[in-house]
C-alpha positions in Angstrom: -160.2 9.2 -4.3 -156.9 9.5 -2.4 -155.2 10.5 -5.7 -157.7 13.3 -6.2 -157.4 14.4 -2.6 -153.6 14.4 -2.9 -153.7 16.5 -6.1 -156.0 18.9 -4.4 -154.5 19.1 -0.9 -151.2 17.2 -0.8 -148.9 19.9 -2.3 -150.1 22.7 -0.1 -149.8 20.6 3.0 -146.3 19.5 2.0 -145.3 23.1 1.2 -146.7 24.2 4.5 -144.8 21.5 6.4 -141.5 22.4 4.6 -142.0 26.1 5.4 -142.6 25.1 9.0 -139.4 23.1 9.1 -137.5 26.0 7.5 -138.9 28.4 10.1 -138.0 26.1 13.0 -134.4 25.4 11.8 -134.0 29.0 10.7 -135.0 30.2 14.2 -132.7 27.7 15.8 -129.9 28.8 13.5 -130.6 32.5 14.3 -130.6 31.7 18.0 -127.2 29.9 17.7 -125.8 32.8 15.7 -127.0 35.3 18.3 -125.5 33.3 21.1 -122.2 33.0 19.2 -122.2 36.8 18.5 -122.9 37.6 22.2 -120.1 35.3 23.3 -117.6 36.9 20.8 -118.6 40.4 21.9 -118.3 39.3 25.6 -114.7 38.1 25.1 -113.7 41.4 23.4 -115.5 43.5 26.1 -113.7 41.5 28.9 -110.4 42.3 27.3 -111.3 46.0 27.0 -112.4 46.0 30.6 -109.2 44.4 31.9 -107.1 46.9 29.8 -109.2 49.9 30.9 -109.1 48.9 34.6 -105.3 48.1 34.7 -104.3 47.8 38.3 -101.2 49.9 37.6 -103.5 52.9 37.0 -102.0 53.4 33.6 -104.3 51.7 31.1 -103.0 51.3 27.5 -105.2 53.9 25.8 -104.3 52.8 22.3 -105.3 49.2 23.2 -108.6 50.3 24.8 -109.4 52.3 21.6 -108.5 49.4 19.4 -110.8 47.0 21.3 -113.5 49.6 21.4 -113.3 50.1 17.7 -113.5 46.3 17.2 -116.7 46.2 19.3 -118.2 49.0 17.3 -117.2 47.6 14.0 -118.5 44.1 14.7 -121.2 44.7 17.2 -122.2 48.3 16.6 -125.2 49.5 18.7 -125.0 46.6 21.0 -124.8 46.9 24.8 -121.3 45.6 24.7 -120.2 48.2 22.2 -121.7 51.0 24.1 -120.4 50.0 27.5 -117.1 49.7 25.8 -117.5 53.3 24.7 -118.0 54.4 28.3 -114.6 52.9 29.2 -113.0 54.4 26.1 -114.3 57.8 27.3 -113.1 57.1 30.8 -109.5 56.5 29.6 -109.7 59.5 27.2 -110.6 61.7 30.2 -107.7 60.3 32.2 -105.4 61.0 29.3 -106.7 64.6 29.0 -108.4 63.9 25.6 -111.7 65.5 26.5 -112.9 66.0 22.9 -112.4 62.2 22.2 -114.4 61.4 25.4 -117.2 63.8 24.5 -117.4 62.2 21.0 -117.7 58.7 22.5 -120.4 59.7 25.0 -122.4 61.9 22.5 -122.7 58.8 20.2 -124.4 56.9 23.0 -126.7 59.8 24.0 -127.8 60.1 20.3 -128.6 56.4 19.9 -128.6 54.5 23.2 -129.0 50.8 23.5 -131.2 51.3 26.5 -132.3 54.0 29.1 -129.6 53.1 31.6 -126.8 53.6 29.0 -128.4 56.9 27.9 -128.4 58.3 31.4 -124.9 57.2 32.3 -123.6 58.7 29.1 -125.6 61.9 29.5 -124.3 62.5 33.0 -120.7 61.7 32.1 -120.9 63.9 29.0 -122.2 66.8 31.2 -119.1 66.4 33.4 -116.8 66.4 30.3 -118.5 69.5 28.9 -118.1 71.2 32.3 -114.4 70.3 32.3 -114.2 72.0 28.8 -115.7 75.2 30.3 -119.0 74.4 28.5 -121.1 74.4 31.7 -124.2 75.9 30.1 -124.2 73.2 27.5 -123.7 70.6 30.2 -126.8 72.0 32.1 -128.9 71.8 28.9 -128.1 68.1 28.7 -129.5 67.6 32.2 -132.8 69.3 31.5 -136.0 67.3 31.4 -137.2 64.3 33.4 -135.0 61.5 34.6 -136.0 58.1 35.8 -136.4 57.9 39.5 -133.4 55.6 39.8 -131.1 58.4 38.4 -132.9 61.5 39.6 -130.7 62.0 42.7 -127.4 61.8 40.8 -128.7 64.0 38.0 -130.0 66.7 40.3 -126.8 66.6 42.4 -124.7 67.0 39.3 -127.0 70.0 38.2 -126.4 71.5 41.6 -122.6 71.2 41.3 -122.7 72.8 37.8 -125.0 75.6 39.0 -122.8 76.2 42.0 -119.7 76.7 39.8 -121.7 79.4 37.9 -122.5 81.1 41.1 -126.2 80.4 40.8 -126.5 79.4 44.4 -130.3 79.5 44.8 -130.8 77.2 41.8 -128.0 74.9 43.1 -129.7 74.8 46.5 -133.0 73.8 44.9 -131.3 71.1 42.8 -129.5 69.6 45.9 -132.8 69.5 47.8 -134.4 67.7 44.9 -131.5 65.2 44.9 -131.8 64.7 48.6 -135.6 64.1 48.3 -135.1 61.6 45.6 -132.8 59.4 47.7 -134.1 56.4 49.6 -134.7 57.1 53.3 -131.8 55.0 54.4 -129.4 56.4 51.8 -126.3 58.2 52.9 -126.9 62.0 52.4 -123.7 63.3 54.1 -122.1 64.5 50.9 -125.3 66.3 49.8 -125.8 67.8 53.2 -122.3 69.2 53.2 -123.0 70.9 49.8 -126.2 72.4 51.2 -124.4 73.6 54.3 -121.6 75.1 52.2 -124.2 77.1 50.2 -125.8 78.2 53.4 -122.5 79.5 54.7 -121.9 81.4 51.5 -125.2 83.1 51.8 -124.6 84.0 55.5 
């Protein structure tokens, strides 16, 4: 009786149990691997951060690029790699290498790890494009809706770009939109000054 039951049910049960064990240990192994990867990426990112934010004000651009490349090669698409790219772009801008900065930022905008990174890269790329006298392209980047958390900074940036093009009415509207998006207790002094300057220009 038991022998017949075993022949009929034992093997499937044993196979199921083995598969369950494999799944459990496989998941635990994957978790450990992920934790190890995150730790390794964190160490490289910290080195990049310390290099990019050198207290002397003269970061080693080559070292920053090297660490950034390592992050992208080993942890491409991760938050660490993309935040690293933001710092690579920062150092590139400070070194006058605007094309390099634009390339780093465009890669994030094209395939962001999350919405925050996309918006940060988008606004910084717009500034870089404006510095390259590509203000219209910068404005195109800022079209569309932005999350409420980033709306004020995006609209203020749009206002700045529009003002440089002499499109004062549009700049005024963007500044007002930025001001409205700020929390009631937020400092609006800088924005108000820009609005006042536009008003003086129209007077």
